[in-house]
ROSEKE-600532 format. One record per residue: residue number from 1; residue in three letters; z, x, y of N, C-alpha, C in turn. Coordinates in steps of 0.1 Angstrom, whole numbers, plus 2048, in hexadecimal, padded with zeros to 3 digits. Example, Ala and Ser with C-alpha at 12.3 -4.5 7.8 and 13.67 -1.06 7.14 Angstrom:
{k=1; r=ala; nZ=84E; nX=884; nY=7C7; caZ=84E; caX=87B; caY=7D3; cZ=84E; cX=884; cY=7DF}
{k=2; r=ser; nZ=847; nX=880; nY=7EA; caZ=847; caX=889; caY=7F5; cZ=84F; cX=881; cY=800}
***
This chain:
{k=1; r=met; nZ=F5A; nX=490; nY=6D9; caZ=F4B; caX=493; caY=6D6; cZ=F4A; cX=4A2; cY=6D2}
{k=2; r=thr; nZ=F4F; nX=4A4; nY=6C3; caZ=F4D; caX=4B2; caY=6BF; cZ=F43; cX=4B5; cY=6B8}
{k=3; r=ser; nZ=F38; nX=4C6; nY=6B8; caZ=F32; caX=4C4; caY=6B4; cZ=F2C; cX=4C9; cY=6A4}
{k=4; r=thr; nZ=F23; nX=4C6; nY=69F; caZ=F21; caX=4C4; caY=691; cZ=F17; cX=4D0; cY=68F}
{k=5; r=val; nZ=F18; nX=4D8; nY=695; caZ=F0C; caX=4E5; caY=694; cZ=F15; cX=4F1; cY=698}
{k=6; r=ser; nZ=F0E; nX=4FB; nY=68C; caZ=F16; caX=508; caY=691; cZ=F10; cX=514; cY=692}
{k=7; r=pro; nZ=F14; nX=520; nY=69A; caZ=F09; caX=520; caY=69F; cZ=EFA; cX=52D; cY=696}
{k=8; r=gly; nZ=F04; nX=52B; nY=68A; caZ=EF8; caX=534; caY=680; cZ=EEC; cX=527; cY=677}
{k=9; r=arg; nZ=EF0; nX=51A; nY=679; caZ=EEA; caX=50D; caY=676; cZ=ED9; cX=510; cY=67C}
{k=10; r=pro; nZ=ECB; nX=50E; nY=67C; caZ=EC2; caX=510; caY=684; cZ=EC1; cX=501; cY=68E}
{k=11; r=glu; nZ=ECD; nX=4F6; nY=690; caZ=ECF; caX=4EE; caY=699; cZ=ED5; cX=4F4; cY=6A3}
{k=12; r=gly; nZ=EE3; nX=4FE; nY=6AA; caZ=EE6; caX=507; caY=6A9; cZ=EE4; cX=513; cY=6B2}
{k=13; r=val; nZ=ED6; nX=519; nY=6AB; caZ=ECE; caX=522; caY=6AD; cZ=EC5; cX=51B; cY=6BB}
{k=14; r=phe; nZ=EC6; nX=511; nY=6B6; caZ=EBA; caX=50D; caY=6BF; cZ=EBE; cX=507; cY=6CE}
{k=15; r=leu; nZ=ECC; nX=502; nY=6C9; caZ=ED2; caX=4FE; caY=6D5; cZ=ED4; cX=508; cY=6DF}
{k=16; r=gly; nZ=EDB; nX=50E; nY=6D7; caZ=EDD; caX=51E; caY=6DE; cZ=ED3; cX=525; cY=6E4}
{k=17; r=arg; nZ=EC6; nX=523; nY=6E5; caZ=EBD; caX=52C; caY=6EB; cZ=EB9; cX=521; cY=6F6}
{k=18; r=val; nZ=EBD; nX=50F; nY=6F8; caZ=EB6; caX=50F; caY=6FE; cZ=EC4; cX=50B; cY=70E}
{k=19; r=arg; nZ=ECD; nX=507; nY=707; caZ=ED6; caX=50E; caY=70F; cZ=ED3; cX=51C; cY=715}
{k=20; r=ala; nZ=ED4; nX=522; nY=70F; caZ=ECB; caX=532; caY=71B; cZ=EC0; cX=52F; cY=724}
{k=21; r=val; nZ=EBC; nX=52B; nY=722; caZ=EAE; caX=526; caY=728; cZ=EB0; cX=51E; cY=733}
{k=22; r=ala; nZ=EBB; nX=511; nY=730; caZ=EBF; caX=509; caY=739; cZ=EC4; cX=510; cY=749}
{k=23; r=leu; nZ=ECE; nX=51C; nY=73E; caZ=EDC; caX=523; caY=749; cZ=ED2; cX=52B; cY=753}
{k=24; r=ile; nZ=EC9; nX=531; nY=74F; caZ=EBF; caX=533; caY=753; cZ=EB8; cX=52D; cY=759}
{k=25; r=ala; nZ=EB3; nX=525; nY=75C; caZ=EA7; caX=51E; caY=764; cZ=EB6; cX=515; cY=76E}
{k=26; r=leu; nZ=EC2; nX=514; nY=768; caZ=EC7; caX=50E; caY=772; cZ=ECC; cX=51B; cY=782}
{k=27; r=leu; nZ=ED1; nX=525; nY=77C; caZ=ED0; caX=534; caY=787; cZ=EC8; cX=537; cY=78C}
{k=28; r=val; nZ=EB5; nX=533; nY=785; caZ=EA7; caX=530; caY=790; cZ=EA8; cX=525; cY=79E}
{k=29; r=gly; nZ=EAB; nX=520; nY=796; caZ=EAC; caX=50C; caY=79D; cZ=EB5; cX=50F; cY=7A6}
{k=30; r=ala; nZ=EBF; nX=517; nY=7A4; caZ=EC7; caX=512; caY=7B3; cZ=EC4; cX=51C; cY=7BC}
{k=31; r=gly; nZ=EC7; nX=529; nY=7B8; caZ=EBE; caX=533; caY=7C2; cZ=EAD; cX=531; cY=7C6}
{k=32; r=gly; nZ=EA9; nX=531; nY=7BC; caZ=E9A; caX=527; caY=7C6; cZ=E9C; cX=51D; cY=7CE}
{k=33; r=ser; nZ=EA3; nX=513; nY=7CD; caZ=EA7; caX=506; caY=7D6; cZ=EB2; cX=50A; cY=7E4}
{k=34; r=val; nZ=EB4; nX=516; nY=7E4; caZ=EB9; caX=519; caY=7ED; cZ=EAF; cX=51E; cY=7F9}
{k=35; r=gly; nZ=EAA; nX=529; nY=7ED; caZ=E9F; caX=52D; caY=7F5; cZ=E99; cX=526; cY=7F9}
{k=36; r=leu; nZ=E90; nX=519; nY=7F3; caZ=E88; caX=516; caY=7F4; cZ=E8D; cX=509; cY=809}
{k=37; r=phe; nZ=E99; nX=508; nY=806; caZ=EA0; caX=4FF; caY=811; cZ=EA1; cX=507; cY=81D}
{k=38; r=leu; nZ=EA5; nX=514; nY=81B; caZ=EA6; caX=51E; caY=824; cZ=E9C; cX=522; cY=82B}
{k=39; r=tyr; nZ=E8D; nX=520; nY=820; caZ=E82; caX=524; caY=825; cZ=E79; cX=518; cY=830}
{k=40; r=ala; nZ=E80; nX=50A; nY=82C; caZ=E7C; caX=4FC; caY=832; cZ=E7D; cX=4FD; cY=83F}
{k=41; r=gly; nZ=E88; nX=4FF; nY=83D; caZ=E93; caX=4FE; caY=84B; cZ=E92; cX=50F; cY=857}
{k=42; r=arg; nZ=E89; nX=514; nY=84E; caZ=E91; caX=525; caY=85B; cZ=E85; cX=520; cY=868}
{k=43; r=his; nZ=E81; nX=511; nY=86B; caZ=E7B; caX=512; caY=87C; cZ=E8A; cX=506; cY=883}
{k=44; r=arg; nZ=E90; nX=508; nY=87E; caZ=E9C; caX=4FA; caY=882; cZ=EA5; cX=509; cY=889}
{k=45; r=his; nZ=EA9; nX=504; nY=892; caZ=EB2; caX=506; caY=898; cZ=EC5; cX=504; cY=896}
{k=46; r=ser; nZ=EC4; nX=502; nY=886; caZ=ED7; caX=4FE; caY=883; cZ=EE3; cX=508; cY=880}
{k=47; r=gly; nZ=EED; nX=503; nY=889; caZ=EF9; caX=50D; caY=883; cZ=EF4; cX=513; cY=87D}
{k=48; r=ile; nZ=EFE; nX=51B; nY=876; caZ=F02; caX=521; caY=86A; cZ=F0B; cX=51C; cY=85D}
{k=49; r=thr; nZ=F14; nX=513; nY=869; caZ=F1C; caX=50D; caY=862; cZ=F14; cX=4FC; cY=85A}
{k=50; r=val; nZ=F0A; nX=4FA; nY=863; caZ=F01; caX=4F2; caY=85A; cZ=EF7; cX=4F9; cY=851}
{k=51; r=met; nZ=EF9; nX=500; nY=851; caZ=EEF; caX=503; caY=846; cZ=EF5; cX=509; cY=83A}
{k=52; r=val; nZ=EFE; nX=50C; nY=83A; caZ=F0B; caX=512; caY=82F; cZ=F0F; cX=506; cY=82A}
{k=53; r=leu; nZ=F0F; nX=4FD; nY=834; caZ=F15; caX=4F3; caY=829; cZ=F08; cX=4E7; cY=827}
{k=54; r=phe; nZ=EFA; nX=4EB; nY=82A; caZ=EED; caX=4E6; caY=822; cZ=EF0; cX=4EB; cY=814}
{k=55; r=val; nZ=EEF; nX=4F8; nY=81A; caZ=EEE; caX=506; caY=80A; cZ=EF7; cX=4FD; cY=7FD}
{k=56; r=ile; nZ=F05; nX=4FE; nY=803; caZ=F0D; caX=4F8; caY=7FB; cZ=F0B; cX=4EC; cY=7F3}
{k=57; r=trp; nZ=F02; nX=4E1; nY=7FF; caZ=EFF; caX=4D0; caY=7F7; cZ=EF2; cX=4D9; cY=7F1}
{k=58; r=val; nZ=EEC; nX=4DE; nY=7F2; caZ=EDF; caX=4DB; caY=7EA; cZ=EE6; cX=4E1; cY=7DD}
{k=59; r=leu; nZ=EED; nX=4EE; nY=7DE; caZ=EF0; caX=4F5; caY=7C9; cZ=EF6; cX=4EA; cY=7C6}
{k=60; r=ser; nZ=EFF; nX=4E1; nY=7CE; caZ=F0B; caX=4DD; caY=7C3; cZ=F04; cX=4D9; cY=7B5}
{k=61; r=pro; nZ=EF8; nX=4CC; nY=7B8; caZ=EF6; caX=4CB; caY=7A9; cZ=EF6; cX=4D0; cY=79D}
{k=62; r=phe; nZ=EF0; nX=4E4; nY=7A1; caZ=EEF; caX=4EA; caY=79A; cZ=EFF; cX=4EA; cY=797}
{k=63; r=val; nZ=F07; nX=4F2; nY=7A0; caZ=F11; caX=4F5; caY=79F; cZ=F1C; cX=4ED; cY=793}
{k=64; r=leu; nZ=F18; nX=4DB; nY=796; caZ=F1C; caX=4D4; caY=78B; cZ=F16; cX=4D4; cY=780}
{k=65; r=leu; nZ=F09; nX=4D7; nY=77B; caZ=F07; caX=4D9; caY=76C; cZ=F0F; cX=4E7; cY=769}
{k=66; r=ala; nZ=F12; nX=4F4; nY=770; caZ=F1B; caX=4FD; caY=768; cZ=F21; cX=4F7; cY=767}
{k=67; r=leu; nZ=F29; nX=4F1; nY=76E; caZ=F38; caX=4ED; caY=76A; cZ=F35; cX=4E8; cY=75B}
{k=68; r=thr; nZ=F2D; nX=4DC; nY=75A; caZ=F2E; caX=4CF; caY=753; cZ=F32; cX=4DD; cY=74A}
{k=69; r=asp; nZ=F1F; nX=4E5; nY=749; caZ=F1D; caX=4EC; caY=73D; cZ=F33; cX=4F8; cY=738}
{k=70; r=leu; nZ=F37; nX=4F8; nY=742; caZ=F40; caX=500; caY=73C; cZ=F49; cX=4F8; cY=735}
{k=71; r=val; nZ=F4A; nX=4EA; nY=735; caZ=F52; caX=4E2; caY=72A; cZ=F4F; cX=4DA; cY=71E}
{k=72; r=ser; nZ=F3D; nX=4DF; nY=71E; caZ=F37; caX=4D7; caY=715; cZ=F36; cX=4DB; cY=708}
{k=73; r=lys; nZ=F41; nX=4E4; nY=70B; caZ=F3E; caX=4EF; caY=6FB; cZ=F40; cX=4E7; cY=6EF}
{k=74; r=arg; nZ=F4B; nX=4DF; nY=6EA; caZ=F4C; caX=4D4; caY=6E2; cZ=F44; cX=4C6; cY=6E1}
{k=75; r=trp; nZ=F3B; nX=4C6; nY=6E9; caZ=F35; caX=4B7; caY=6E8; cZ=F28; cX=4BF; cY=6DF}
{k=76; r=ser; nZ=F26; nX=4AF; nY=6DA; caZ=F1F; caX=4AC; caY=6D2; cZ=F10; cX=4B4; cY=6D3}
{k=77; r=val; nZ=F08; nX=4B9; nY=6C5; caZ=EFB; caX=4BB; caY=6CE; cZ=EF2; cX=4AF; cY=6D7}
{k=78; r=leu; nZ=EF3; nX=4A6; nY=6D4; caZ=EED; caX=49F; caY=6DD; cZ=EF1; cX=49B; cY=6E9}
{k=79; r=thr; nZ=EF8; nX=49C; nY=6F1; caZ=F00; caX=4A0; caY=6FE; cZ=EFE; cX=4AC; cY=700}
{k=80; r=arg; nZ=EFC; nX=4B3; nY=6F7; caZ=EFA; caX=4C3; caY=6FE; cZ=EEA; cX=4C5; cY=706}
{k=81; r=ala; nZ=EE3; nX=4BE; nY=6FE; caZ=ED7; caX=4BF; caY=6F8; cZ=ED1; cX=4B7; cY=703}
{k=82; r=ala; nZ=ED4; nX=4A9; nY=70B; caZ=ED7; caX=4A5; caY=718; cZ=ED6; cX=4B0; cY=727}
{k=83; r=leu; nZ=EE5; nX=4B4; nY=722; caZ=EE7; caX=4BF; caY=731; cZ=EDE; cX=4C6; cY=730}
{k=84; r=tyr; nZ=EE0; nX=4CD; nY=726; caZ=ED2; caX=4DC; caY=726; cZ=EC3; cX=4D6; cY=72F}
{k=85; r=ser; nZ=EC0; nX=4C7; nY=722; caZ=EB6; caX=4C0; caY=72C; cZ=EB6; cX=4BC; cY=73A}
{k=86; r=val; nZ=EC1; nX=4B8; nY=742; caZ=EBF; caX=4B8; caY=74F; cZ=EC2; cX=4C3; cY=758}
{k=87; r=met; nZ=EC9; nX=4CC; nY=752; caZ=EC6; caX=4DC; caY=75B; cZ=EBC; cX=4DB; cY=75C}
{k=88; r=leu; nZ=EAE; nX=4E0; nY=751; caZ=EA2; caX=4E0; caY=74E; cZ=E97; cX=4D3; cY=75F}
{k=89; r=val; nZ=E9A; nX=4C9; nY=760; caZ=E97; caX=4BD; caY=761; cZ=E9B; cX=4BB; cY=76F}
{k=90; r=leu; nZ=EA6; nX=4C1; nY=770; caZ=EA5; caX=4C4; caY=783; cZ=EAA; cX=4D2; cY=78A}
{k=91; r=thr; nZ=EA6; nX=4D7; nY=77C; caZ=EA2; caX=4E5; caY=78A; cZ=E93; cX=4E2; cY=78E}
{k=92; r=leu; nZ=E89; nX=4DD; nY=784; caZ=E80; caX=4DF; caY=783; cZ=E77; cX=4D3; cY=791}
{k=93; r=ala; nZ=E84; nX=4C8; nY=790; caZ=E7E; caX=4BF; caY=798; cZ=E85; cX=4C8; cY=7AB}
{k=94; r=ser; nZ=E8D; nX=4C9; nY=7AA; caZ=E93; caX=4D0; caY=7B5; cZ=E86; cX=4DE; cY=7BB}
{k=95; r=trp; nZ=E81; nX=4E1; nY=7B5; caZ=E79; caX=4EE; caY=7B5; cZ=E70; cX=4E7; cY=7BD}
{k=96; r=ile; nZ=E68; nX=4DA; nY=7B7; caZ=E5B; caX=4D2; caY=7BD; cZ=E62; cX=4C9; cY=7C8}
{k=97; r=ile; nZ=E6C; nX=4C7; nY=7C8; caZ=E6C; caX=4BF; caY=7D6; cZ=E6E; cX=4C6; cY=7E3}
{k=98; r=tyr; nZ=E78; nX=4D3; nY=7E4; caZ=E7A; caX=4D8; caY=7E7; cZ=E6B; cX=4E4; cY=7EF}
{k=99; r=gly; nZ=E66; nX=4E6; nY=7E4; caZ=E5E; caX=4EE; caY=7E4; cZ=E50; cX=4E3; cY=7EC}
{k=100; r=ile; nZ=E50; nX=4D9; nY=7EB; caZ=E43; caX=4CF; caY=7F1; cZ=E43; cX=4CF; cY=800}
{k=101; r=leu; nZ=E58; nX=4CF; nY=7FF; caZ=E59; caX=4CE; caY=80F; cZ=E58; cX=4DB; cY=814}
{k=102; r=ala; nZ=E5D; nX=4E8; nY=810; caZ=E5B; caX=4F5; caY=815; cZ=E4D; cX=4F7; cY=815}
{k=103; r=phe; nZ=E3E; nX=4F4; nY=80F; caZ=E37; caX=4F7; caY=80E; cZ=E30; cX=4F5; cY=815}
{k=104; r=gly; nZ=E33; nX=4E0; nY=814; caZ=E2C; caX=4D4; caY=81F; cZ=E29; cX=4D4; cY=82A}
{k=105; r=pro; nZ=E22; nX=4CB; nY=82F; caZ=E25; caX=4C9; caY=83E; cZ=E32; cX=4CB; cY=842}
{k=106; r=pro; nZ=E2E; nX=4D1; nY=852; caZ=E3F; caX=4C8; caY=854; cZ=E40; cX=4B7; cY=854}
{k=107; r=arg; nZ=E4D; nX=4B6; nY=850; caZ=E51; caX=4A9; caY=851; cZ=E5F; cX=4A6; cY=85A}
{k=108; r=ala; nZ=E61; nX=499; nY=85D; caZ=E66; caX=497; caY=869; cZ=E78; cX=499; cY=85F}
{k=109; r=lys; nZ=E72; nX=492; nY=855; caZ=E80; caX=48A; caY=84E; cZ=E7F; cX=490; cY=845}
{k=110; r=met; nZ=E81; nX=4A1; nY=845; caZ=E83; caX=4A6; caY=83F; cZ=E90; cX=4AD; cY=834}
{k=111; r=val; nZ=E9D; nX=4A9; nY=841; caZ=EA7; caX=4B0; caY=83E; cZ=EB2; cX=4A0; cY=836}
{k=112; r=ala; nZ=EA3; nX=497; nY=83B; caZ=EAA; caX=48D; caY=82E; cZ=EAD; cX=491; cY=81D}
{k=113; r=val; nZ=E9F; nX=498; nY=81C; caZ=EA0; caX=499; caY=80F; cZ=EA2; cX=49C; cY=806}
{k=114; r=phe; nZ=EA8; nX=4A9; nY=80C; caZ=EB4; caX=4B1; caY=80F; cZ=EC0; cX=4B1; cY=80A}
{k=115; r=val; nZ=EC4; nX=4A3; nY=817; caZ=ED0; caX=49E; caY=812; cZ=ED1; cX=495; cY=804}
{k=116; r=met; nZ=EC7; nX=48F; nY=805; caZ=EC5; caX=485; caY=7F8; cZ=EC6; cX=48A; cY=7E7}
{k=117; r=val; nZ=EBF; nX=492; nY=7E7; caZ=EB9; caX=49B; caY=7DC; cZ=EC5; cX=4A0; cY=7CF}
{k=118; r=pro; nZ=ED2; nX=4A6; nY=7D9; caZ=ED9; caX=4A7; caY=7D3; cZ=EE6; cX=49D; cY=7C8}
{k=119; r=pro; nZ=EE6; nX=48D; nY=7D4; caZ=EED; caX=486; caY=7CA; cZ=EE1; cX=47E; cY=7C5}
{k=120; r=ala; nZ=ED7; nX=47E; nY=7C8; caZ=ECE; caX=47C; caY=7BB; cZ=ECB; cX=480; cY=7AC}
{k=121; r=ser; nZ=ED1; nX=490; nY=7B3; caZ=ED7; caX=499; caY=7A5; cZ=EDE; cX=493; cY=79E}
{k=122; r=trp; nZ=EE8; nX=494; nY=7A3; caZ=EF7; caX=48F; caY=7A1; cZ=EFA; cX=47F; cY=79A}
{k=123; r=val; nZ=EF0; nX=477; nY=799; caZ=EEC; caX=46B; caY=791; cZ=EE5; cX=46F; cY=788}
{k=124; r=leu; nZ=EE0; nX=476; nY=787; caZ=ED3; caX=47A; caY=77D; cZ=EDD; cX=47E; cY=770}
{k=125; r=ile; nZ=EEA; nX=486; nY=776; caZ=EF3; caX=490; caY=76F; cZ=EFF; cX=481; cY=766}
{k=126; r=ala; nZ=F02; nX=47C; nY=772; caZ=F09; caX=46F; caY=76E; cZ=F07; cX=468; cY=763}
{k=127; r=thr; nZ=EF6; nX=465; nY=761; caZ=EF3; caX=45D; caY=75C; cZ=EF2; cX=460; cY=74E}
{k=128; r=val; nZ=EE8; nX=46C; nY=74C; caZ=EDD; caX=470; caY=741; cZ=EEE; cX=475; cY=736}
{k=129; r=val; nZ=EF3; nX=480; nY=739; caZ=EFF; caX=486; caY=734; cZ=F09; cX=479; cY=72B}
{k=130; r=pro; nZ=F0E; nX=471; nY=733; caZ=F15; caX=463; caY=72E; cZ=F0E; cX=45E; cY=724}
{k=131; r=ile; nZ=F03; nX=45B; nY=727; caZ=EFC; caX=452; caY=721; cZ=EFB; cX=458; cY=712}
{k=132; r=ala; nZ=EF4; nX=463; nY=714; caZ=EF4; caX=472; caY=70A; cZ=F00; cX=46E; cY=705}
{k=133; r=ala; nZ=F0D; nX=473; nY=707; caZ=F18; caX=475; caY=6FD; cZ=F17; cX=468; cY=6F7}
{k=134; r=leu; nZ=F15; nX=458; nY=6FB; caZ=F19; caX=44C; caY=6F6; cZ=F0E; cX=448; cY=6EA}
{k=135; r=ile; nZ=F05; nX=450; nY=6EC; caZ=EFB; caX=44D; caY=6E0; cZ=F02; cX=458; cY=6D5}
{k=136; r=ser; nZ=F03; nX=465; nY=6D9; caZ=F0C; caX=46D; caY=6D1; cZ=F19; cX=464; cY=6C5}
{k=137; r=lys; nZ=F21; nX=460; nY=6CB; caZ=F2C; caX=45A; caY=6CA; cZ=F23; cX=449; cY=6C0}
{k=138; r=arg; nZ=F1E; nX=447; nY=6C6; caZ=F1C; caX=439; caY=6BC; cZ=F12; cX=440; cY=6AC}
{k=139; r=arg; nZ=F0E; nX=44C; nY=6AA; caZ=F09; caX=44F; caY=6A4; cZ=F11; cX=458; cY=699}
{k=140; r=ser; nZ=F17; nX=45B; nY=69D; caZ=F21; caX=461; caY=698; cZ=F2D; cX=45A; cY=68D}
{k=141; r=arg; nZ=F2B; nX=44E; nY=698; caZ=F36; caX=443; caY=68F; cZ=F2D; cX=43C; cY=683}
{k=142; r=arg; nZ=F22; nX=43A; nY=685; caZ=F1C; caX=436; caY=678; cZ=F12; cX=441; cY=673}
{k=143; r=gly; nZ=F11; nX=44C; nY=678; caZ=F17; caX=454; caY=665; cZ=F08; cX=460; cY=667}
{k=144; r=gly; nZ=F02; nX=45C; nY=674; caZ=EF5; caX=466; caY=678; cZ=EF8; cX=46F; cY=679}
{k=145; r=ser; nZ=EEE; nX=47C; nY=67A; caZ=EF1; caX=486; caY=682; cZ=EEC; cX=48A; cY=691}
{k=146; r=ala; nZ=EFA; nX=48E; nY=69A; caZ=EFF; caX=48C; caY=6A2; cZ=EFA; cX=499; cY=6AC}
***
């Protein structure tokens, strides 16, 4: 999966800008998600170890996406665009879900949502990016632009 776009071409400039926005969103999303988690759990009396483990858990999809970005330099344009799209969607979805929990009415099952969002995020990442890579690979075999 090699890229056919150089940074000087319009597609490369656009993709570079999308990547920059996605990485900023990823940082803001990670920080905001942890902040919303801490705010939502402000009245719970959990030990520091439990809180630290939950923070790591909440951050895990963002860390996975950041690490994926590090290895994506030689991927096709379509695959990288899918990765950056997942970064943006995951950030927005996490903020919406965690924001509803943090600022909505108290819920007894709030912890379950914080437990389930990271694995759901991993499934999204593990589904969208490989599918985009497969589509890109098939397009490049047919001589289409990827």
